[in-house]
TORLOGU-761182 format. One record per residue (C-alpha): x, y, z. Coordinates in steps of 0.05 Angstrom, whole numbers, padded with zeros to 5 digits, always signed. Layout:
<rs>
XYZ/...
</rs>
This chain:
<rs>
-00070+00477+00386/-00022+00419+00371/+00037+00444+00330/+00028+00384+00283/-00043+00403+00263/-00028+00453+00207/+00020+00403+00173/-00034+00352+00164/-00062+00392+00106/+00004+00393+00066/+00002+00320+00041/-00066+00335+00009/-00056+00406-00015/+00014+00396-00044/-00006+00342-00095/-00068+00382-00114/-00029+00446-00128/+00025+00406-00164/-00026+00372-00209/-00055+00441-00227/+00014+00467-00245/+00030+00405-00286/-00033+00417-00328/-00005+00485-00348/+00060+00455-00375/+00056+00441-00449/+00075+00375-00482/+00138+00406-00510/+00166+00415-00440/+00156+00345-00413/+00223+00344-00378/+00202+00403-00337/+00138+00366-00318/+00178+00305-00298/+00225+00347-00255/+00167+00382-00221/+00133+00315-00208/+00196+00288-00175/+00209+00351-00134/+00137+00354-00109/+00139+00280-00091/+00204+00291-00052/+00172+00349-00015/+00113+00304+00003/+00160+00251+00029/+00197+00303+00071/+00131+00327+00100/+00109+00256+00117/+00176+00242+00151/+00169+00306+00191/+00100+00284+00214/+00127+00215+00232/+00185+00245+00271/+00140+00293+00310/+00090+00237+00326/+00147+00194+00351/+00181+00248+00392/+00118+00279+00423/+00085+00217+00451/+00023+00217+00493/-00037+00260+00473/+00008+00307+00433/+00025+00249+00386/-00044+00257+00354/-00057+00320+00314/-00128+00337+00293/-00139+00394+00244/-00209+00423+00235/-00210+00438+00161/-00270+00485+00162/-00257+00510+00233/-00320+00475+00258/-00315+00436+00322/-00322+00361+00319/-00366+00325+00302/-00399+00379+00258/-00337+00393+00215/-00289+00346+00179/-00224+00333+00216/-00158+00311+00189/-00123+00266+00240/-00049+00250+00239/-00031+00194+00288/+00021+00139+00291/-00014+00095+00239/-00030+00150+00188/+00040+00180+00194/+00072+00112+00181/+00028+00101+00119/+00043+00171+00093/+00117+00155+00094/+00102+00089+00059/+00065+00127+00004/+00121+00178-00001/+00176+00127-00011/+00139+00086-00062/+00115+00149-00099/+00186+00176-00103/+00212+00111-00133/+00154+00110-00183/+00164+00184-00201/+00238+00171-00215/+00222+00110-00257/+00169+00148-00297/+00220+00203-00311/+00256+00154-00358/+00202+00166-00410/+00136+00135-00386/+00104+00203-00381/+00112+00211-00457/+00073+00147-00473/+00006+00178-00457/-00029+00242-00438/-00031+00273-00368/+00010+00219-00333/+00042+00267-00282/-00022+00304-00263/-00059+00238-00253/-00001+00213-00212/-00006+00273-00165/-00082+00266-00159/-00071+00193-00141/-00024+00214-00085/-00075+00265-00061/-00128+00210-00056/-00081+00162-00020/-00057+00214+00030/-00127+00240+00043/-00154+00170+00056/-00101+00159+00109/-00112+00227+00142/-00187+00238+00142/-00227+00228+00206/-00295+00227+00171/-00326+00167+00136/-00359+00207+00080/-00295+00245+00069/-00261+00177+00065/-00310+00160+00009/-00292+00224-00027/-00217+00210-00024/-00231+00138-00047/-00265+00166-00108/-00209+00217-00121/-00159+00160-00117/-00200+00115-00162/-00215+00169-00214/-00140+00180-00223/-00127+00105-00224/-00175+00095-00282/-00134+00142-00325/-00068+00113-00301/-00091+00041-00313/-00106+00058-00386/-00042+00099-00394/-00006+00078-00458/-00070+00049-00489/-00074-00021-00518/-00130-00072-00520/-00108-00112-00458/-00109-00048-00416/-00177-00028-00443/-00206-00097-00429/-00178-00103-00358/-00193-00029-00346/-00267-00038-00360/-00269-00096-00311/-00230-00055-00260/-00278+00003-00269/-00341-00039-00261/-00316-00074-00198/-00295-00009-00165/-00361+00025-00183/-00397-00033-00148/-00352-00024-00087/-00366+00050-00086/-00441+00036-00088/-00435-00011-00029/-00394+00042+00006/-00450+00093-00002/-00504+00043+00021/-00463+00025+00082/-00453+00099+00099/-00528+00112+00092/-00546+00054+00140/-00492+00075+00190/-00515+00148+00188/-00587+00127+00199/-00567+00090+00262/-00513+00137+00290/-00534+00205+00263/-00461+00221+00247/-00404+00198+00202/-00347+00227+00243/-00303+00167+00261/-00290+00194+00331/-00364+00208+00343/-00384+00140+00317/-00334+00107+00364/-00361+00147+00423/-00434+00132+00408/-00430+00057+00394/-00441+00038+00468/-00503+00081+00468/-00538+00046+00410/-00601+00012+00435/-00607-00064+00426/-00663-00054+00376/-00616-00016+00329/-00555-00061+00336/-00576-00104+00277/-00575-00043+00232/-00508-00022+00261/-00478-00090+00245/-00510-00090+00176/-00480-00021+00160/-00412-00042+00185/-00415-00107+00145/-00434-00070+00080/-00376-00022+00091/-00330-00080+00104/-00352-00112+00039/-00333-00048+00001/-00266-00044+00037/-00250-00117+00025/-00263-00109-00050/-00211-00053-00051/-00164-00095-00007/-00168-00152-00059/-00196-00203-00009/-00219-00270-00036/-00268-00282-00069/-00273-00208-00088/-00205-00202-00121/-00213-00229-00192/-00202-00158-00218/-00132-00148-00190/-00087-00193-00230/-00113-00173-00300/-00112-00099-00281/-00043-00098-00250/-00009-00141-00303/-00039-00099-00360/-00018-00033-00329/+00050-00003-00343/+00107-00019-00294/+00106+00047-00255/+00030+00047-00250/+00028-00024-00225/+00081-00007-00172/+00039+00052-00150/-00025+00010-00149/+00007-00035-00095/-00011+00021-00047/-00085+00019-00065/-00099-00048-00033/-00067-00021+00031/-00121+00033+00033/-00173-00022+00036/-00136-00057+00092/-00126+00009+00128/-00201+00025+00124/-00219-00043+00153/-00168-00036+00209/-00185+00036+00227/-00261+00027+00228/-00259-00041+00262/-00212-00018+00317/-00251+00046+00330/-00322+00020+00327/-00311-00050+00355/-00250-00046+00400/-00227-00109+00436/-00244-00083+00505/-00315-00063+00486/-00369-00104+00521/-00425-00087+00474/-00395-00109+00408/-00334-00150+00426/-00296-00178+00366/-00354-00167+00318/-00335-00198+00252/-00268-00226+00275/-00282-00299+00255/-00306-00277+00186/-00247-00231+00176/-00198-00285+00197/-00230-00335+00149/-00228-00285+00092/-00155-00270+00107/-00136-00344+00108/-00173-00357+00043/-00141-00296+00010/-00072-00318+00033/-00083-00389+00006/-00110-00363-00060/-00052-00315-00069/+00001-00367-00052/-00029-00416-00101/-00030-00362-00155/+00043-00345-00142/+00063-00418-00151/+00022-00426-00214/+00050-00363-00247/+00106-00363-00298/+00108-00289-00317/+00142-00242-00268/+00085-00191-00270/+00034-00244-00249/+00079-00267-00193/+00082-00195-00168/+00006-00187-00175/-00009-00250-00135/+00042-00227-00083/-00002-00167-00072/-00059-00214-00055/-00014-00254-00009/+00003-00190+00028/-00071-00171+00036/-00089-00240+00062/-00031-00240+00112/-00050-00172+00139/-00124-00187+00146/-00112-00253+00181/-00060-00223+00228/-00104-00164+00248/-00163-00211+00258/-00126-00251+00311/-00138-00192+00358/-00067-00196+00385/-00030-00129+00393/+00036-00166+00382/+00010-00196+00317/-00015-00128+00295/+00053-00097+00309/+00088-00150+00268/+00036-00143+00213/+00049-00068+00208/+00124-00082+00200/+00106-00134+00147/+00060-00084+00112/+00117-00034+00102/+00169-00086+00080/+00123-00124+00033/+00098-00061+00000/+00169-00038-00016/+00187-00107-00041/+00127-00119-00087/+00132-00048-00115/+00205-00061-00132/+00186-00127-00165/+00136-00091-00209/+00189-00040-00229/+00235-00097-00248/+00185-00128-00296/+00196-00081-00355/+00273-00080-00354/+00275-00156-00347/+00226-00165-00405/+00267-00116-00445/+00330-00157-00432/+00294-00220-00454/+00266-00191-00518/+00331-00159-00539/+00368-00223-00525/+00319-00264-00567/+00327-00215-00625/+00402-00228-00628/+00408-00297-00599/+00399-00336-00663/+00453-00299-00700/+00502-00304-00642/+00491-00378-00632/+00497-00393-00707/+00564-00358-00712/+00605-00369-00649/+00665-00324-00640/+00733-00356-00653/+00756-00335-00583/+00698-00371-00548/+00716-00428-00502/+00671-00484-00531/+00650-00550-00501/+00643-00616-00538/+00577-00593-00569/+00610-00529-00595/+00571-00485-00547/+00602-00429-00506/+00618-00448-00435/+00588-00411-00376/+00637-00365-00341/+00641-00301-00382/+00634-00232-00352/+00565-00202-00341/+00549-00132-00366/+00537-00080-00312/+00463-00072-00329/+00451-00147-00324/+00489-00151-00258/+00448-00093-00231/+00383-00125-00251/+00405-00192-00225/+00424-00165-00157/+00360-00124-00152/+00320-00185-00171/+00356-00227-00119/+00341-00175-00065/+00269-00168-00086/+00260-00244-00087/+00289-00251-00017/+00242-00197+00008/+00179-00223-00025/+00193-00295-00004/+00212-00275+00067/+00281-00307+00066/+00339-00285+00109/+00373-00238+00121/+00330-00180+00097/+00268-00146+00127/+00220-00195+00094/+00248-00251+00137/+00248-00208+00200/+00176-00187+00190/+00151-00258+00179/+00192-00284+00237/+00162-00231+00282/+00093-00248+00255/+00101-00323+00268/+00128-00310+00338/+00069-00265+00355/+00018-00315+00327/+00047-00372+00368/+00042-00329+00430/-00032-00313+00421/-00053-00375+00459/-00028-00346+00526/-00017-00416+00555/-00084-00443+00530/-00096-00492+00473/-00074-00463+00407/-00134-00452+00361/-00136-00490+00296/-00138-00424+00257/-00070-00407+00287/-00038-00470+00260/-00072-00458+00192/-00045-00387+00190/+00025-00410+00208/+00023-00465+00155/-00001-00416+00102/+00053-00365+00120/+00108-00417+00113/+00075-00446+00051/+00069-00378+00018/+00144-00367+00029/+00160-00435-00002/+00114-00422-00062/+00143-00353-00073/+00214-00380-00070/+00197-00434-00121/+00163-00385-00169/+00217-00332-00164/+00274-00381-00172/+00239-00409-00233/+00230-00339-00262/+00302-00321-00247/+00327-00383-00284/+00283-00365-00343/+00304-00292-00347/+00376-00292-00323/+00409-00360-00319/+00384-00391-00384/+00405-00328-00422/+00474-00327-00391/+00475-00252-00385/+00504-00244-00454/+00461-00186-00478/+00459-00121-00438/+00391-00086-00438/+00383-00012-00442/+00378+00008-00369/+00372+00082-00353/+00402+00110-00290/+00335+00134-00262/+00304+00065-00274/+00358+00030-00235/+00359+00086-00183/+00284+00079-00171/+00290+00004-00158/+00349+00016-00112/+00308+00066-00073/+00259+00012-00053/+00312-00042-00042/+00351+00009-00001/+00289+00025+00041/+00283-00049+00057/+00357-00051+00076/+00344+00006+00124/+00286-00032+00153/+00333-00091+00163/+00387-00050+00198/+00338-00010+00241/+00288-00067+00253/+00288-00058+00328/+00266+00016+00330/+00216+00002+00274/+00186-00055+00314/+00183-00011+00376/+00144+00040+00335/+00096-00011+00307/+00087-00042+00376/+00067+00025+00405/+00021+00036+00345/-00013-00031+00354/-00024-00017+00429/-00054+00051+00411/-00100+00020+00359/-00126-00031+00409/-00143+00025+00458/-00173+00079+00413/-00197+00127+00468/-00139+00176+00456/-00161+00183+00383/-00231+00203+00404/-00205+00251+00458/-00156+00284+00410/-00211+00299+00358/-00261+00325+00409/-00207+00362+00447/-00188+00404+00387/-00220+00472+00391/-00235+00517+00332/-00189+00576+00321/-00218+00641+00348/-00246+00688+00295/-00235+00763+00286/-00248+00805+00348/-00257+00873+00315/-00323+00910+00322/-00343+00889+00252/-00337+00817+00272/-00365+00808+00343/-00346+00742+00375/-00400+00690+00384/-00393+00635+00435/-00408+00566+00411/-00467+00532+00446/
</rs>
């Protein structure tokens, strides 16, 4: 048995046990609950990093660990599969979750009931969705994740959250219904919902049943694209994310990545590029949806004034970029897209965490600005209009927020020298090389133009917001910025700095991951090659050979 296999259960069981313990902690001991939440999240991140390290070091067949949860051989039992893609996404979840847990420790857990248990249940759903090797189990983890998100989205109450929460709930219930319908159609054709078994049986589907196979896959893709916030199915995202509290919105950035992951995983397994029977099924549609989503998100970023709306539309830009890049069918583009996925997730989550401190600075400054401007200090250096000149010292909290905002803006816009620029440069280079000496398709030029245009639009919107929140106020009034709040933002910015410094090994990892995704046979062999653990051999429990 692969030594990695038992560890695949930890990212699911740890949040579940932590949530149960947090429910036992009374409201009078909220600090203990916050501490337990942070410690458990750190433990989950350490586990994810250990899985990533073992996957990287092992290589070959040993880099894929399949754990049979009920000790039933595949495809009869549900398997948890840790491979290069799932390990990378587990680390992504762990880093963002740690930053959010630190930020929430500043007092967000006291603004509503059961924040920390819901947070851990959300992590359980996210980790389970990335690890499961069964489509129905994927649906279960989707629902676990969504059930927790309903409570988190309404955390702190207020009419805007209730209104957007009802819309969010209705859309996701529709997506879940489509998910179930797609599973039913697919099960009727394939007779199984094990991802590995479905991938192995697709070439055996008779021509008469291929229409149903494509219909089931299309219905599933519709459900996944709703969760990935693909246009025109993403009207729910901006109201829901902007109404949610800052830590919840930062955590919700991960949820759209689950939809993208589900599309990528199922599409690459069931319809691999080298398959003769279903080559590139749905690729033109997926590319068109990705381009439309990217264009819609970029236009929304440019039209937005508020920082939270800029961050929300940036989530849509990320989804469109990923869908379009994966739909090109190029392993090099997929590798660059995976690098972009990690960098953009960190950046947009950091931007959401900046929203509340920046708004706090603006509101506190407005409360005292009139009095200050009416009575200038006698020591002020005034110009001809009796207004203070620019050039005074900035408070530490304002400087910290300003530098963090500058870093986040560079990352979201894809400007040098940080990882946002490196990921977009790698993506543009890979897209240009997809022609292989032939005429470059029109869709390639459109994708390149949209990528460059989205960077321009994001730069314009973020500079405009920076002038509004920092420059026009002159940094005179220092907001109340707690250490854990600034520390949580620095965790995400620091992670992007590490991506910048270690861009080459990260790109090597994503390149190997993309090559593995485009040749999914090792995934199937790893799942079917995992044998159940032998049972007791005492006389009371005679061994029974499996048929």
